[in-house]
MIGU-525641 format. One record per atom (N, C-alpha, C): x, y, z. Coordinates in pm, whole numbers, padded with zeros to 5 digits, always signed. Example, Ala and Ser with C-alpha at 12.3 -4.5 7.8 and 13.67 -1.06 7.14 Angstrom:
BEGIN
+01319-00569+00780/+01230-00450+00780/+01320-00330+00780/+01285-00225+00708/+01367-00106+00714/+01290+00003+00787/
//
This chain:
BEGIN
-04620-04754+07871/-04550-04635+07928/-04538-04537+07835/-04598-04434+07847/-04568-04331+07732/-04492-04205+07796/-04437-04122+07719/-04366-04010+07773/-04379-03883+07692/-04357-03769+07765/-04368-03648+07705/-04232-03568+07706/-04174-03537+07596/-04041-03490+07584/-04048-03338+07574/-03933-03275+07621/-03935-03127+07600/-03809-03100+07522/-03820-03007+07424/-03702-02970+07319/-03710-02821+07299/-03603-02764+07317/-03587-02612+07258/-03703-02523+07330/-03702-02551+07460/-03823-02470+07522/-03767-02326+07579/-03636-02314+07581/-03574-02191+07655/-03595-02227+07805/-03589-02123+07899/-03592-02127+08029/-03739-02148+08072/-03764-02245+08137/-03918-02272+08181/-03911-02289+08319/-04022-02228+08391/-04043-02241+08533/-04166-02313+08544/-04251-02317+08466/-04376-02389+08473/-04426-02432+08352/-04509-02546+08367/-04563-02599+08242/-04702-02676+08279/-04787-02642+08193/-04920-02720+08208/-04937-02816+08076/-04977-02932+08090/-04984-03017+07984/-05127-03106+08001/-05184-03112+07875/-05318-03184+07869/-05301-03292+07746/-05314-03417+07796/-05319-03524+07700/-05436-03598+07685/-05498-03593+07570/-05619-03679+07537/-05592-03811+07494/-05667-03900+07522/-05645-04030+07484/-05783-04117+07474/-05787-04219+07391/-05904-04284+07367/-05933-04395+07487/-06026-04364+07567/-06052-04433+07686/-06102-04591+07662/-06149-04609+07534/-06183-04736+07493/-06053-04826+07470/-05940-04761+07455/-05818-04841+07415/-05740-04867+07533/-05715-04750+07610/-05626-04743+07739/-05686-04679+07855/-05640-04700+07968/-05691-04629+08092/-05544-04576+08151/-05557-04448+08185/-05457-04365+08252/-05435-04421+08391/-05310-04459+08443/-05297-04506+08581/-05213-04421+08656/-05099-04356+08588/-05010-04253+08677/-04929-04174+08606/-04895-04057+08660/-04787-03978+08599/-04679-03952+08689/-04546-03967+08646/-04426-03951+08710/-04341-03850+08647/-04249-03787+08718/-04152-03691+08659/-04052-03769+08582/-04014-03702+08466/-03915-03761+08373/-03780-03727+08410/-03678-03759+08336/-03530-03746+08390/-03490-03601+08402/-03544-03512+08323/-03497-03375+08328/-03548-03295+08450/-03652-03333+08529/-03700-03287+08637/-03709-03367+08778/-03677-03495+08749/-03670-03598+08870/-03544-03544+08957/-03564-03557+09094/-03458-03526+09186/-03416-03391+09190/-03517-03302+09149/-03497-03165+09146/-03607-03094+09235/-03607-02950+09229/-03733-02876+09305/-03835-02870+09230/-03865-02925+09135/-03977-02952+09042/-04093-03009+09120/-04226-02947+09120/-04319-03010+09176/-04429-03055+09054/-04487-03181+09081/-04569-03235+08985/-04713-03253+09049/-04813-03215+08976/-04943-03248+09001/-05021-03290+08891/-05094-03410+08917/-05157-03464+08803/-05323-03494+08840/-05390-03489+08734/-05520-03533+08756/-05590-03617+08650/-05616-03732+08701/-05659-03852+08604/-05796-03875+08625/-05884-03804+08687/-06019-03813+08736/-06111-03830+08622/-06095-03754+08508/-06181-03763+08392/-06129-03865+08289/-06205-03958+08269/-06150-04067+08153/-06138-04003+08025/-06019-04027+07954/-05989-03975+07823/-05904-03848+07832/-05864-03795+07950/-05779-03680+07968/-05693-03687+08083/-05580-03657+08064/-05464-03649+08171/-05424-03502+08182/-05444-03441+08276/-05396-03308+08324/-05285-03315+08400/-05160-03220+08380/-05053-03213+08463/-05009-03077+08466/-04970-03036+08581/-04901-02901+08619/-04751-02943+08684/-04648-02878+08629/-04510-02871+08667/-04478-02740+08694/-04398-02730+08807/-04350-02595+08850/-04249-02608+08933/-04164-02496+08928/-04041-02466+09018/-04034-02335+09051/-03971-02308+09163/-03962-02155+09214/-03820-02118+09192/-03725-02217+09163/-03575-02186+09176/-03511-02215+09035/-03518-02333+08997/-03424-02390+08886/-03499-02417+08765/-03484-02316+08656/-03562-02341+08536/-03507-02477+08442/-03599-02516+08369/-03572-02624+08270/-03502-02556+08152/-03386-02593+08137/-03299-02532+08015/-03257-02629+07928/-03282-02765+07953/-03234-02860+07852/-03349-02947+07824/-03341-03019+07693/-03431-03106+07656/-03439-03257+07735/-03539-03337+07703/-03531-03470+07757/-03670-03503+07814/-03682-03617+07873/-03806-03667+07908/-03865-03584+08027/-03978-03519+08010/-04038-03435+08100/-04115-03516+08194/-04207-03604+08138/-04305-03686+08200/-04305-03834+08148/-04347-03928+08248/-04381-04057+08217/-04521-04074+08229/-04589-04119+08138/-04742-04144+08162/-04744-04305+08145/-04831-04354+08248/-04844-04508+08248/-04995-04536+08217/-05003-04623+08120/-05138-04664+08065/-05166-04811+08095/-05281-04862+08117/-05301-05014+08094/-05396-05018+07991/-05346-05130+07895/-05433-05147+07771/-05563-05208+07824/-05668-05165+07742/-05797-05242+07765/-05805-05371+07693/-05878-05469+07749/-05901-05590+07697/-06041-05611+07632/-06060-05667+07523/-06193-05691+07454/-06214-05845+07424/-06330-05894+07425/-06353-06012+07375/-06354-06035+07222/-06296-06131+07175/-06303-06149+07025/-06305-06294+07018/-06416-06354+06982/-06438-06522+06957/-06400-06591+07077/-06424-06540+07208/-06395-06604+07323/-06253-06591+07378/-06163-06527+07292/-06024-06494+07330/-06004-06352+07374/-05917-06347+07471/-05876-06202+07496/-05786-06153+07420/-05799-06028+07368/-05707-05956+07286/-05668-05834+07349/-05553-05796+07343/-05507-05655+07416/-05461-05567+07305/-05518-05461+07315/-05465-05347+07216/-05341-05287+07264/-05253-05237+07167/-05121-05212+07194/-05145-05070+07272/-05050-05023+07356/-05052-04903+07425/-05009-04799+07321/-05047-04683+07338/-04997-04583+07240/-04899-04499+07312/-04777-04474+07237/-04677-04414+07296/-04692-04249+07274/-04669-04181+07364/-04695-04030+07352/-04555-03973+07359/-04530-03883+07251/-04399-03831+07256/-04387-03711+07158/-04287-03633+07175/-04273-03508+07085/-04131-03521+07060/
//
């Protein structure tokens, strides 16, 4: 699971986020709200249709984001590859700022 953090952004009412990843290493499975927007009026729309790219839009009409914290949680599945008849899993890459 990866995360996208926000720090020192000021008052934010919307945010578009683009995350590029190596599709040979991981597959994006889902995007969920982080702790600073969960349970609030913020809406989240994500697009995982294109391998290697996660597109996310967050927006609110009422309550701006004024504090830092976890904005998004990105869930990936590590790809497996054959190595001398054994399965080997590559480590997930953790995204954060």
